[in-house]
N, C-alpha and C positions, 0 to 999 in steps of 0.2 A: 835648459829644458832636458828632462830625461827622455829616454827612448819610448816611443809609443808601444804599449803592450795591449794587444787586443785579446780580451779573454771572452770565453763563452762562444756561442754559436755565431759564426761570421755571417751566415745567411740571414739570421734574425736581425743582426746589427745593420746589414745592408738594407733590409726592408725599412727599418726605422729611419735610416739616412734618406732613402728615396721618399718616404712619407713627408719628412721635414722639408726637403728640397726636391720638388717634383721634376725638376729639369735634370737631375742626376740619372745617368743610365748605367746599365751593367758594365759597359766599357769604362765609364768613369770610376767605377768601384772595383775594377779588377785589381787584385792585390797579390803580389808574389812575395814569398818569404825572403827577407833580406833586402827588399826594395822599398822600404817604408818611406824613404825620402822622395823617391820618384812618385809614389802613390800620393803622399801629402802635397807634393808640388802640383799634381793634376787637380787635386781638390782645391788648393789655393787659387789657382787660375779660374776654375769653374765658379767658385763661391765668392771670389774677391775678398778673401780674408787672409790674415797672416797665418804662418805655420802654427804659432801658439794658439791662435783662435780656433783653428781647425782641430788641433789635438784636444783642446778643452771641450769642444763641441762633441767630438767622438766619445770622449770619456764620459760626458754627461748622458749619452745615450746608453752606455753599457751598464 
């Protein structure tokens, strides 16, 4: 799997993610540059999905 690249407005993407999964919080969606693996791991635990599934879902929103 290639590295996750988030393009566009992060705040807009976070809003789409919270609309799709109402239990996601701002803390869940806190993302720091260079810490994509940690960010994806938090989402994996919260959503009960694999890393590839989470990446595909994020890409589908962008």
